[in-house]
N, C-alpha and C positions, 0 to 999 in steps of 0.2 A: 504494500500500500504506500502511496506517496504520502509524505508527511504534510500535515496541515496543522494549523493552530489548534492545540488541544481544547476540547470542550469541557464542560458544557458552555454553550454560548447563550446569550440572552439578548432579546430585542428590546431596545428602548427607542424613543423618538429620535435620539441622536445617532442611532445606528445599531450595529450588532457588536456586542462586547464579549470579550473572553472572560474567564474567571477572575482575572486581575483588574478588569474594568478597562482594558485597552481595546480600541476600536479594531474590529476584524474586517468589517464592511460598513459602508455608509450609502445605502440606496437613496439617491436624491433626485432621480430622473422624473418621477411623478410630479413632485412639487415644482421642479424647474420648467418642465415642458407642458404639463397638463394641469398644474395647480392642485395636485392631490396629495396632501400629507397622509391621508388614510391609506392610499395605495403604497406610499413609501413604507409605512409602518407594517402593512401586510407583507410586503416584500422582505422587510427586515425579519419578521417572524419566520418566514419560510427559510431564509438563509440561516437563522439561528437554529433551526431544527435540523440543518444539514448533517452535523456529526451524529445525531441520534438516528436520523433516517438511514445514514450510511451503515451504522452498526446494526440496525434492525434488518436491513436488506441482506447484509452479510450473514447474519444469523439465520434468517429465513431460507436463504439459498443453501446454506449448509444443511439445514433440515431436509430440504428438497433433494439434495444430492445423496443423502443417506437413506432416503425412503423411496418406496416404489411409486406411490401416487395417492389419490384420494379415493378411498373405498366408499362405494355407495353414491358417488357423484352422478353416475349415469342413472337414468330412470329405471333401468333394469337391474340396478344394484351392483353392476360391475365396477371394478376399480379403474379410475381414469388415470392414465399415465401423465407424468408432469409435462411431457412433450406436447400434450394436447392444449396446454394453457399458454397463450401468447404472453400473459402477465409474467411468467417465469423468464421468458426471453427479454421482456422490457426491463425487469429488475436487473438481470445480468448486464444488459446494455447500460443502464443507469450507473452501475458500479464501475464499469469500464470507463464511462465518460468522466466520473469523479476521479478516477486514477490517471486520466490522461491517456488511456489506451485506445480511444476511438475518435 
């Protein structure tokens, strides 16, 4: 994994802050170009969740790779294989993007 500023991060109206209160990111495009401080704060919250989302995706994909699929997902009760779910591919691609691999 590429190194990034350790979390947890938190969103404030001034931007996204690391545990020591240093600015990690400062989304200001909404207020500069569209006049939307609410959009800036929503963007800051999404950015602040990034380390947690990354960890969650890694954990979920680890579970996926160690298991067969979802039993009972199909109406006939058969097990659905993970390859049937586009979401698994989307999650893997999101992690690659975060690592700079795509």
